[in-house]
N, C-alpha and C positions, 0 to 999 in steps of 0.2 A: 536917639535924634536921628544920627546918621544913619538907622537903620531905617527907619518914613519914607528920609529922603529918599536913598536907592526903589527903597519900594513906589513912592511917589514917581519915582524918574520912571521906574521901566513900566511900568503902570497906561503912563504918561505918550513914552514910545510905543506901547501895543495899541493904543486912541489910536494913534496919526499913523499908524500901518492902519489902520480901521478905516482908519476917511478916507487914507491915500487912493484904499484900494476898491473905495464907494461903496463905502458905509453908511448909513443913515443912524440906526442908532446896535446902542451896544449896552448889552445887559450885564448885573456887575452885582457881586452877591460880598456881604461884608460876611467869613464865614467865620471868626471872631467875633460879632453882635451875634449872628444865629448859635455860637455853643453858649454866650452868657449871655441870651435873653439882656442884651443892651446895647446899644450904641459902643461901638471899636477903632471901626474905622471909617464914619461917617465924616471929619472932618476932611480925611483926606480924597475920602470919592466927592463931599462939597467942589473941595481945589481939585479935581480936576475937571468936573463939569463946568467951570468956571474957565477954564484952560482949553479945553475943547473944544469942537464944530461938532461934535456928535450928539444929542441926545438919549442919556442913561438913562435904565430903567433900573432899580437901585433898590435890592433886598437883606435881609441880615440885620437883628437889633430893634425892629422896629415894634413898641409897644408902648407910647403914646404919640397924641395929639402933637404935643409941643416940637414931639422928635419926627413927625411927620412933615414939619409947618417948615420948621426949620430945613428941612431937607427941599422942599419943595421951591424955599424961596430963594439957596441957594442956586437953585435952577436945576436939581433932577426936575426930567419929565412926570418918572410914572412911580412912586415906590410900589411896592409889592408885600404884602401882607400874607401868612404862611398860618400859622397855626391859628395865631391871636384869630382868625377869621371860623375859626371852629369854635374858638371857645368863650368868645365875646361877640356873636353878626351884630347884638345890638350899637357896641363902638364903633365897628367898621361899617356897617350902616350910616355912619354917622360921618363917618372920617368923609364916603363916598358920594354924600349929602350935599359937606363945606368946602371938597376942593374937589369934586367935579368926578365923574365917572371912569375921565381919560385919566383920571392924573394916578388911580390905583388901582393895580392888578391883583387878584384875586391871585395862592397857588396853591393848587392842591395836592399834595404825593396820595399813591394809591396801589395799595395792592390788590392785585382784583383776587379776588375768590368765591367759585366757584360762580363763574362767571360774573359776579358783580363785584364793578371798584372800589371800594371800602378805606376812606381817608384811615394815613395815621403822620401824626403828628408828634412836634419837639423831637425833631433831628431823623424822622421814623421810627422814634422807642415808643410810643405810645397809639397803640392799635383803635379806632378812635368807634367802631363798629360799625358805623355810621355809613353809606350810598354815599359816592360823590355825587346822584342826581339828589339825594336829598339834603346836602350842602347849599349846594350851589341855586336851590329854592328858594331859601332865604335870603337870594341874593336877585331879585325882579330889576334893582335899575342899575346890576353891574354891566359895565362894558367887554370889558376885557380878565382871562380864564386861563393860569400858566402850570396846566399840567405835566404833570409826572407818574409815569409809571415806576413806582421803586425797583423793580425787578426790573426792569430792562436798563435804568440809569447807569452810565460808565461803564456799560458792559461792549458798546461797540458792535452791537446784535439785533443792530434794526431799531423801530420804534414798537411800540405797538398798535399796530395800524388799526387791528381791530377796535380797538379800545375808540384813538385816535377817531374813530369817524362815527362809530356811537356818539361823542359824544359832540363831534363836530352837528348831528341830524338831528340828535334831541335838545342841543343848547343852545340853539339857536338864539336871537340873534347877537351872542357872547361871540366875541375874537378870539379864538382858541392860541396858544403858543403851544407847539412839544416840545418832550421835555423826556428827555432817556434814549440812549440808544442810537442818535443818531450817527452814522458812521461815513460814509456816503452823499457824492450825485445824485443815484439811484432813489436812497431813499427821501430825499428832500424835493425827487420828483415825483415820487408817489403818496404823498405828504397833501389831504388835501384841508387841513387846516392855514387859519392866517399868517403862521409863523413859526419860528420854532429856533429852540437854543441849543446852538452847537458848539462845542465845547470843546471836549477831547479828542474829535475827531481834527476839531482843526489847528490844533495847541501841536500833538504826534505828524500833521503834514498829507493826513487820510483827508482831506478836504482842503483846494486852496479857497480861500473867501470870495474872489477875483470870479470862480467858475461856477460858488454861487450863486454870488449875484445876480448872476449875466443870466443862471437858470430857472432862480423864480419871478425876475422881473422880466421874462419872455409870450 
């Protein structure tokens, strides 16, 4: 219990700093839930949503309709659906229809093989052999896509601009969030996507949130 209170306090403090810097959204992943394939930190995250002024986009552990509904009812702005969007498209399409396209973000992780972005699932351990383009075609009603190039994630070597630019052109009118490799303000300035997930570079001080927000709002 003490550990949970400590984690909650640190997370809430981080959200407060983000809000003070001018952020409106924060992306949060229940990593334990993603590994266990069931909610682990959802209650903690829901409490953060109730206490923070930020809109939260949350991923990790979503497997059922009730899990999605509980988080949205708790004040989460969007839930992120990854592997399930590939395994059970009929289920995820029903959720989009029920909760609204603005409340669900599809999250697809890809390896680029011979120029083709091939979707991987189960924490990148399973190669589906299916292209990004084919998976997205299953969701004509979707509005938000979080796209990760696995080869770039966490490397701080810059995003896969070629992939992202291709996706922006081919997948309009989806709102695409770039994920993986963002390491500098120059990377953010070059991106043509609607948004970007900045994690490691932010925590390591390579990017100052205030400067990044000023850049993308000009």
